[in-house]
PAZALUM-80227 format. One line per 5 residues: their letters; for each residue x, y, z of N, C-alpha, C, O. Coordinates in steps of 0.001 Angstrom, whole numbers. Example, Ala and Ser with C-alpha at 12.3 -4.5 7.8 and 13.67 -1.06 7.14 Angstrom:
# residues 2
AS = 13190 -5690 7800 12300 -4500 7800 13200 -3300 7800 14236 -3319 8465  12850 -2250 7080 13670 -1060 7140 12900 30 7870 13409 1138 8039
This chain:
# residues 217
DNGIS = 15185 -14739 15267 14201 -13680 15105 12869 -14305 14717 12777 -14987 13697  11842 -14079 15522 10533 -14651 15211 9650 -13693 14435 8492 -14009 14162  10175 -12522 14072 9431 -11570 13263 8412 -10757 14023 7696 -9960 13417  8318 -10928 15333 7328 -10200 16116 7773 -8760 16332 8925 -8501 16679  6852 -7832 16124 7128 -6417 16328 5902 -5765 16955 4847 -6389 17072
QPLWF = 6049 -4516 17353 4923 -3778 17925 4843 -2397 17293 5739 -1577 17492  3783 -2125 16532 3605 -791 15939 3347 261 17016 2534 61 17919  4055 1381 16902 3939 2479 17859 3622 3772 17120 3899 3903 15928  3036 4728 17844 2856 6085 17339 4075 6924 17725 4609 6786 18826  4512 7798 16806 5636 8691 17081 5231 10132 16778 4389 10385 15915
DRKGQ = 5841 11069 17499 5597 12474 17208 6614 12984 16194 7443 12214 15708  6558 14282 15868 7420 14853 14847 8903 14830 15232 9771 14905 14363  9190 14726 16520 10570 14667 16976 11116 13239 16988 12275 13010 17336  10256 12270 16600 10684 10881 16579 10557 10173 17902 11110 9089 18090  9823 10787 18832 9640 10180 20138 8358 9344 20171 7319 9805 19698
PVGVA = 8408 8119 20723 7181 7305 20822 6177 7957 21764 6530 8396 22859  4910 8015 21322 3864 8668 22120 2693 7733 22422 1737 8142 23081  2752 6480 21951 1662 5570 22238 1798 4269 21486 2568 4166 20531  1044 3271 21923 1034 1955 21298 -117 1878 20304 -1254 2207 20642  174 1441 19072 -868 1315 18055 -1515 -68 18075 -2739 -186 18016
LKPGI = -685 -1118 18160 -1184 -2485 18150 -386 -3329 19137 734 -2980 19511  -977 -4435 19549 -264 -5396 20386 864 -6043 19575 825 -6010 18346  1862 -6627 20233 2932 -7303 19488 2383 -8391 18567 1460 -9114 18941  2938 -8507 17384 2500 -9499 16411 3430 -9512 15222 4435 -8802 15208  3101 -10320 14213 3896 -10394 12985 3136 -9623 11908 2245 -10165 11254
YGNIS = 3497 -8355 11733 2775 -7449 10849 3612 -7089 9633 4840 -7034 9701  2932 -6847 8525 3573 -6318 7331 2650 -5332 6656 1429 -5460 6750  3221 -4339 5968 2444 -3396 5155 1287 -2763 5928 139 -2809 5484  1590 -2181 7070 564 -1538 7892 71 -272 7199 867 535 6719  -1258 -106 7150 -1861 1018 6437 -2961 1633 7289 -3868 934 7741
LSPNG = -2881 2940 7506 -3900 3666 8263 -5031 4062 7329 -4787 4579 6239  -6276 3821 7752 -7422 4180 6915 -7517 5695 6780 -7112 6420 7689  -8051 6190 5650 -8163 7640 5464 -8976 8351 6550 -8719 9518 6845  -9957 7658 7149 -10731 8304 8212 -10027 8242 9571 -10538 8758 10565  -8851 7606 9606 -8045 7587 10815 -8531 6661 11913 -8007 6697 13027
KLLAS = -9532 5823 11618 -10126 4990 12660 -9610 3553 12684 -9741 2859 13692  -9024 3110 11576 -8642 1706 11451 -7221 1567 10918 -6723 2428 10192  -6588 476 11292 -5344 55 10658 -5611 -1245 9914 -6419 -2061 10357  -4938 -1440 8789 -4959 -2725 8091 -3523 -3211 7969 -2590 -2414 7873  -3362 -4515 7972 -2026 -5066 7745 -2157 -6486 7245 -3198 -7120 7418
DTTDP = -1071 -7004 6603 -1025 -8436 6397 -345 -9012 7640 812 -8717 7941  -1100 -9834 8337 -703 -10361 9637 -480 -11857 9529 -1315 -12579 8984  640 -12318 10046 993 -13731 9964 694 -14430 11280 1097 -13966 12347  -16 -15551 11196 -309 -16363 12377 948 -17147 12759 1474 -17895 11935  1438 -16989 13991 2681 -17666 14388 2597 -19191 14297 3595 -19849 14007
ASQNT = 1408 -19754 14545 1257 -21209 14544 1227 -21785 13126 1984 -22700 12800  339 -21236 12289 170 -21777 10939 1121 -21139 9920 1322 -21687 8836  1709 -19979 10264 2540 -19200 9348 1760 -18723 8127 2346 -18387 7098  430 -18697 8249 -407 -18200 7157 -562 -16685 7292 -728 -16167 8397  -506 -15979 6158 -622 -14526 6151 -1954 -14101 5568 -2294 -14477 4446
DVWTY = -2711 -13315 6325 -4015 -12808 5900 -4102 -11321 6167 -3307 -10762 6923  -5084 -10682 5535 -5349 -9271 5785 -6262 -9146 7000 -7314 -9782 7070  -5846 -8320 7951 -6630 -8025 9149 -6844 -6520 9239 -6052 -5735 8718  -7936 -6126 9913 -8130 -4724 10258 -8215 -4606 11773 -8613 -5538 12473  -7822 -3416 12262 -7774 -3169 13704 -8441 -1829 13994 -8041 -794 13460
DLETE = -9461 -1863 14845 -10177 -661 15239 -9382 44 16331 -9172 -515 17407  -8941 1268 16059 -8091 1978 17003 -8849 2485 18220 -8254 2728 19270  -10176 2647 18081 -10964 3146 19207 -11326 2026 20177 -11220 2191 21392  -11753 886 19634 -12185 -230 20492 -11073 -1243 20734 -11213 -2147 21558  -9944 -1080 19995 -8808 -2006 20093 -9221 -3440 19744 -8679 -4401 20291
SAKRL = -10183 -3572 18829 -10637 -4891 18386 -10031 -5221 17033 -9707 -4323 16256  -9877 -6516 16748 -9267 -6988 15504 -10277 -7786 14702 -11124 -8477 15268  -10188 -7689 13381 -11076 -8450 12495 -10257 -9055 11359 -9536 -8351 10653  -10381 -10365 11197 -9718 -11039 10080 -10555 -10845 8827 -11756 -11114 8832  -9914 -10371 7732 -10663 -10030 6528 -10566 -11103 5444 -11485 -11245 4637
TFDPS = -9468 -11860 5412 -9306 -12912 4406 -9053 -14252 5092 -8501 -14310 6191  -9467 -15326 4423 -9409 -16654 5045 -8816 -17712 4131 -8903 -18904 4426  -8217 -17294 3029 -7635 -18249 2096 -6282 -18736 2626 -5561 -17957 3249  -5918 -20000 2396 -4633 -20517 2871 -3420 -19954 2135 -2287 -20219 2537  -3631 -19185 1066 -2520 -18560 362 -2104 -17272 1084 -2635 -16942 2144
IDSMP = -1147 -16553 491 -701 -15284 1070 -1606 -14156 604 -1730 -13914 -596  -2238 -13464 1543 -3042 -12273 1261 -2325 -11092 1907 -2074 -11100 3113  -1994 -10070 1103 -1106 -9027 1636 -1302 -7691 933 -2058 -7583 -32  -605 -6676 1438 -535 -5325 896 -1909 -4662 754 -2264 -4219 -339  -2690 -4585 1844 -3997 -3939 1759 -3886 -2436 1523 -3060 -1758 2133
VWSPD = -4727 -1929 633 -4775 -503 307 -6217 -32 464 -7134 -646 -80  -6419 1047 1199 -7764 1558 1486 -8311 2405 346 -7561 3110 -330  -9633 2333 135 -10306 3317 -709 -10367 4636 56 -10284 4629 1285  -10511 5775 -638 -10482 7067 51 -11603 7263 1065 -11461 8071 1983  -12723 6538 920 -13799 6657 1909 -13724 5576 2982 -14637 5440 3797
SSRMV = -12639 4809 2981 -12364 3766 3986 -13359 2614 3967 -13445 1859 4936  -14115 2466 2875 -15146 1419 2826 -14697 151 2108 -15292 -910 2301  -13655 246 1281 -13201 -911 512 -11691 -1040 582 -10993 -128 1024  -11202 -2184 139 -9770 -2436 64 -9439 -3168 -1221 -10245 -3930 -1756  -8232 -2916 -1702 -7652 -3770 -2727 -6401 -4373 -2106 -5659 -3692 -1399
FASNR = -6169 -5662 -2376 -4990 -6329 -1826 -4460 -7336 -2834 -5111 -7615 -3841  -3284 -7876 -2568 -2664 -8864 -3445 -2767 -10247 -2817 -2647 -10392 -1600  -2989 -11264 -3646 -3016 -12642 -3170 -2487 -13560 -4258 -2713 -13334 -5447  -1770 -14614 -3830 -1220 -15569 -4801 -2038 -16858 -4850 -1508 -17919 -5178  -3311 -16769 -4530 -4152 -17975 -4520 -4384 -18560 -5908 -4838 -19698 -6025
EAKFD = -4081 -17803 -6966 -4197 -18325 -8336 -2811 -18574 -8939 -2625 -18452 -10150  -1844 -18922 -8092 -473 -19299 -8485 437 -18101 -8738 1656 -18265 -8791  -119 -16910 -8894 672 -15680 -8941 -109 -14603 -8202 -1295 -14766 -7918  574 -13496 -7893 -97 -12445 -7146 -988 -11612 -8064 -515 -10967 -9000  -2298 -11643 -7771 -3293 -10849 -8473 -3902 -9837 -7512 -3705 -9912 -6299
LYLKD = -4653 -8882 -8081 -5351 -7896 -7270 -6748 -8392 -6935 -7418 -9011 -7762  -7180 -8111 -5705 -8521 -8461 -5248 -9170 -7239 -4616 -8498 -6440 -3963  -10479 -7094 -4810 -11272 -6042 -4193 -12187 -6644 -3135 -12753 -7720 -3329  -12328 -5935 -2005 -13191 -6438 -939 -13716 -5279 -109 -13024 -4280 84  -14965 -5418 391 -15494 -4443 1338 -14697 -4520 2626 -14379 -5610 3101
ANGAQ = -14372 -3362 3194 -13526 -3321 4384 -14214 -3902 5616 -13545 -4268 6582  -15548 -3990 5590 -16249 -4593 6728 -16339 -6111 6616 -16870 -6773 7508  -15813 -6670 5503 -15795 -8120 5327 -17133 -8728 4966 -17282 -9950 4987  -18121 -7890 4632 -19477 -8390 4420 -19612 -9225 3141 -20476 -10099 3072  -18786 -8974 2144 -18889 -9698 884 -17560 -10366 540 -16492 -9938 978
EEKII = -17662 -11428 -260 -16448 -12113 -708 -15630 -11193 -1608 -16179 -10347 -2313  -14312 -11371 -1576 -13449 -10560 -2420 -13627 -10941 -3890 -14010 -12064 -4218  -13341 -9982 -4759 -13493 -10164 -6203 -12116 -10066 -6851 -11410 -9075 -6662  -11733 -11088 -7612 -10435 -11064 -8282 -10498 -10161 -9506 -11495 -10133 -10228  -9413 -9424 -9723 -9262 -8611 -10924 -8211 -9318 -11770 -7011 -9099 -11599
AQDGP = -8666 -10158 -12672 -7770 -11073 -13381 -7041 -10369 -14518 -7592 -9509 -15205  -5789 -10763 -14692 -5008 -10283 -15832 -3810 -11196 -15999 -3218 -11647 -15019  -3452 -11469 -17261 -2251 -12253 -17521 -1011 -11410 -17229 -1081 -10183 -17159  105 -12077 -17063 1350 -11344 -16890 1938 -11505 -15508 1539 -12392 -14753  2892 -10643 -15173 3637 -10780 -13914 2767 -10524 -12680 1618 -10092 -12778
DRFPT = 3362 -10809 -11515 2712 -10497 -10245 2356 -9014 -10182 3021 -8171 -10784  1284 -8717 -9434 836 -7331 -9265 628 -7045 -7784 56 -7857 -7056  1102 -5877 -7348 1010 -5494 -5939 504 -4055 -5840 1146 -3148 -6369  -628 -3826 -5179 -1172 -2468 -5090 -415 -1637 -4056 69 -2169 -3057  -317 -328 -4302 365 541 -3345 -456 1753 -2912 -193 2309 -1846
DWSPD = -1450 2186 -3712 -2267 3321 -3270 -3526 3442 -4106 -3623 2892 -5203  -4503 4184 -3555 -5800 4434 -4180 -5965 5941 -4273 -5782 6637 -3275  -6304 6459 -5435 -6347 7905 -5641 -7431 8568 -4798 -8441 7935 -4489  -7239 9841 -4418 -8217 10535 -3574 -9614 10624 -4180 -10599 10676 -3443  -9718 10642 -5521 -11047 10701 -6141 -11694 9328 -6277 -12822 9223 -6760
GKSVI = -10995 8273 -5858 -11554 6924 -5871 -11546 6244 -7222 -12055 5131 -7349  -10980 6885 -8241 -11084 6363 -9604 -9887 5540 -10067 -9952 4896 -11114  -8785 5552 -9295 -7567 4889 -9761 -6846 4191 -8618 -6696 4748 -7531  -6402 2969 -8875 -5494 2256 -7968 -4165 2121 -8692 -4121 1647 -9827  -3084 2530 -8048 -1765 2371 -8653 -1127 1105 -8103 -1204 831 -6905
YERGS = -490 327 -8994 74 -949 -8560 1369 -1241 -9319 1623 -703 -10396  2172 -2113 -8714 3414 -2554 -9330 3140 -3799 -10169 2481 -4733 -9713  3644 -3800 -11377 3579 -4983 -12241 4956 -5140 -12863 5364 -4334 -13699  5672 -6185 -12451 7062 -6296 -12859 7843 -5135 -12276 7777 -4886 -11072  8582 -4421 -13114 9359 -3257 -12654 8645 -1939 -12940 9206 -870 -12699
DLWIL = 7413 -2001 -13452 6695 -808 -13888 5526 -468 -12960 5137 -1271 -12111  4981 725 -13136 3797 1160 -12399 2608 1195 -13349 2693 1738 -14450  1500 610 -12909 285 533 -13697 -869 1155 -12922 -805 1327 -11705  -1933 1489 -13663 -3135 2059 -13063 -4323 1146 -13336 -4559 735 -14472  -5064 837 -12284 -6352 157 -12403 -7430 1222 -12301 -7576 1868 -11263
NLPDL = -8192 1409 -13387 -9251 2406 -13397 -10544 1811 -12870 -10893 676 -13193  -11253 2584 -12057 -12511 2146 -11464 -13641 3064 -11930 -13418 4259 -12118  -14855 2527 -12121 -15251 1141 -11795 -15121 137 -12932 -15514 -1018 -12772  -14569 555 -14099 -14571 -352 -15253 -13451 -1390 -15207 -13418 -2286 -16051  -12519 -1292 -14228 -11429 -2252 -14029 -10483 -2327 -15230 -9856 -3358 -15470
KMTLF = -10386 -1234 -15977 -9447 -1164 -17087 -8052 -897 -16532 -7897 -105 -15602  -7032 -1553 -17097 -5665 -1419 -16618 -4782 -785 -17684 -4777 -1215 -18838  -4029 249 -17286 -3175 961 -18230 -1792 1185 -17621 -1653 1325 -16406  -780 1215 -18471 584 1485 -18029 710 2952 -17636 312 3834 -18397  1261 3218 -16451 1464 4595 -15994 2898 5054 -16216 3124 6121 -16785
SKASS = 3867 4262 -15774 5262 4669 -15907 6145 3446 -16103 6108 2502 -15314  6941 3479 -17170 7861 2388 -17475 9276 2932 -17417 9535 4039 -17889  10195 2166 -16845 11573 2633 -16716 12526 1467 -16893 12136 306 -16777  13793 1793 -17179 14817 754 -17282 15171 219 -15900 15765 -851 -15768  14791 989 -14857 15015 580 -13473 13738 -47 -12924 12803 -329 -13673
TLKNA = 13706 -264 -11606 12503 -771 -10943 11819 373 -10208 12474 1141 -9502  10502 491 -10371 9690 1506 -9707 8788 812 -8687 8221 -242 -8976  8652 1402 -7487 7852 743 -6459 7316 1757 -5457 7698 2927 -5466  6419 1280 -4588 5885 2049 -3456 5317 3404 -3877 5588 4420 -3237  4528 3416 -4954 3960 4676 -5448 2821 5155 -4545 2024 4356 -4052
RFSPD = 2758 6492 -4336 1728 7093 -3487 1185 8360 -4148 1947 9211 -4606  -148 8471 -4189 -792 9674 -4709 -675 10823 -3711 -751 10614 -2501  -489 12041 -4231 -570 13211 -3368 -2028 13429 -2958 -2930 12962 -3654  -2279 14124 -1854 -3660 14328 -1391 -4558 15029 -2397 -5771 14822 -2372  -4000 15861 -3289 -4832 16499 -4316 -4944 15661 -5582 -5634 16050 -6524
GRWVA = -4266 14504 -5614 -4368 13594 -6744 -3603 14021 -7985 -3758 13403 -9038  -2776 15069 -7891 -2082 15593 -9075 -672 15039 -9242 -59 15226 -10293  -147 14357 -8220 1245 13898 -8242 1340 12484 -7702 473 12026 -6958  2398 11805 -8086 2704 10470 -7564 4154 10464 -7102 5057 10801 -7868  4372 10083 -5855 5726 9861 -5340 6020 8371 -5410 5128 7548 -5202
YGSNE = 7267 8022 -5701 7606 6607 -5838 9099 6418 -5586 9872 7376 -5576  9480 5168 -5383 10884 4812 -5246 11416 4267 -6560 10719 3535 -7263  12660 4625 -6893 13316 4114 -8095 14787 3874 -7788 15408 4630 -7042  15339 2808 -8373 16774 2524 -8187 17586 2863 -9434 18647 2282 -9663  17089 3805 -10242 17755 4144 -11501 19151 4716 -11306 19987 4616 -12204
SGRWE = 19424 5325 -10130 20740 5909 -9878 21728 4883 -9333 22903 5188 -9126  21241 3668 -9103 22082 2642 -8503 21745 2390 -7047 22219 1421 -6454  20931 3257 -6471 20396 3031 -5130 18982 3602 -5095 18603 4397 -5954  18220 3196 -4109 16831 3629 -4024 16757 5100 -3617 17357 5517 -2626  16006 5881 -4405 15731 7281 -4098 14241 7557 -4359 13568 6789 -5046
IYVTS = 13749 8656 -3803 12350 9047 -3972 12238 10072 -5091 13019 11022 -5150  11268 9880 -5978 10982 10800 -7069 9495 11154 -7061 8678 10449 -6469  9166 12247 -7722 7772 12647 -7899 7528 12920 -9370 8365 13523 -10041  6372 12472 -9879 5970 12779 -11241 4499 13202 -11232 3811 13064 -10221  4029 13715 -12364 2657 14219 -12434 1664 13086 -12669 2038 12001 -13115
FPDAH = 401 13350 -12367 -694 12406 -12598 -1900 13194 -13100 -2147 14290 -12597  -2675 12679 -14085 -2738 11280 -14545 -1700 10875 -15590 -1540 9685 -15862  -996 11836 -16176 57 11495 -17130 1404 11774 -16474 1615 12829 -15875  2311 10808 -16600 3623 10929 -15953 4537 11805 -16802 5302 11307 -17629  4445 13137 -16584 5296 14081 -17311 6379 14597 -16376 6081 15207 -15349
GKWQI = 7641 14351 -16734 8751 14831 -15924 8885 14058 -14629 8011 13277 -14253  9999 14295 -13956 10208 13681 -12642 11152 14560 -11854 12056 15181 -12413  10937 14608 -10551 11739 15419 -9664 12274 14531 -8556 11505 13855 -7873  13595 14528 -8373 14198 13706 -7333 14054 14429 -5992 14437 15591 -5860  13499 13728 -5002 13235 14316 -3693 14354 14001 -2706 14838 14900 -2018
SNGGG = 14767 12750 -2627 15823 12346 -1697 17171 12386 -2397 17239 12282 -3622  18249 12535 -1628 19579 12498 -2245 20567 11643 -1469 21732 11536 -1854  20112 11033 -379 20986 10148 386 20384 8762 532 20665 8049 1495  19554 8389 -432 18810 7135 -357 17419 7381 197 17241 8210 1089  16430 6664 -328 15059 6846 145 14151 5727 -311 14342 5147 -1380
DQPKW = 13155 5429 517 12195 4369 205 10901 4643 958 10894 5384 1942  9805 4045 496 8491 4076 1149 7996 5498 1432 7827 5872 2592  7762 6292 380 7288 7665 595 5853 7707 1112 5030 6860 766  5565 8708 1947 4211 8987 2440 4002 10497 2408 4864 11253 2854  2864 10936 1885 2549 12366 1849 1934 12809 3172 1194 12060 3810
RSDGK = 2253 14046 3574 1492 14671 4649 94 14979 4118 -85 15156 2913  -898 15045 5007 -2292 15133 4568 -2594 16388 3751 -3563 16397 2993  -1778 17465 3887 -1995 18648 3065 -1110 18664 1820 -1155 19618 1044  -308 17622 1621 523 17509 427 1781 18349 430 2480 18398 -582  2099 19019 1538 3239 19940 1560 4535 19300 2042 5588 19938 2022
ELFYI = 4464 18035 2478 5663 17328 2903 5593 15884 2459 4512 15319 2291  6766 15291 2269 6886 13856 2024 7734 13245 3137 8809 13751 3461  7245 12166 3708 8031 11391 4661 8557 10158 3937 7868 9600 3083  9770 9729 4270 10304 8519 3666 11416 7970 4565 11906 8653 5464  11793 6735 4299 12845 6063 5056 14166 6228 4324 14222 6110 3100
TP = 15235 6501 5074 16573 6573 4479 17497 5571 5176 17205 5124 6285  18609 5221 4530 19564 4316 5174 20195 4924 6414 21020 4283 7065
């Protein structure tokens, strides 16, 4: 297996309706909020180096956004599609970096001691980035770059996503012994509601917040 895949568009019935990108080695594909661009961590088959790339869906053009020899991955869009936060291990562990989505300026590291950090979503109001740190979920507040614990559990929490109105967070947890999808409130994590019951991972909200999509076994 060389890891090559081809992202496709699917309709509500699960039928493929179009090609999104040419075949390549893609990870963590993310559609921009304005619907015009895709971002992914893309691996070069020759060098095996992974960088963040963006792809214009209208012109079918590609742009490399990062150029460091380390792993740059998990790009997350700002709500206005102008910036990104991503993870990179160029400082010996995975830290968060901020960069303009057009690549015009160098990325800025958001330094913090402790475990690896991986971003998963940016709040609709632009004020919060939710990220994984160890087994917990943390919030990066903008623009002051203050970091606060959002949800701590005896299990592992991952793949958190803000609802379109910014009032809820969906996430994956293995507290039951297998991965399931839960929802809790935001900005304070009060209560939790289990959404999946046959296994679940990688939740995504519908744009009006009335449905959750997720992967099951």
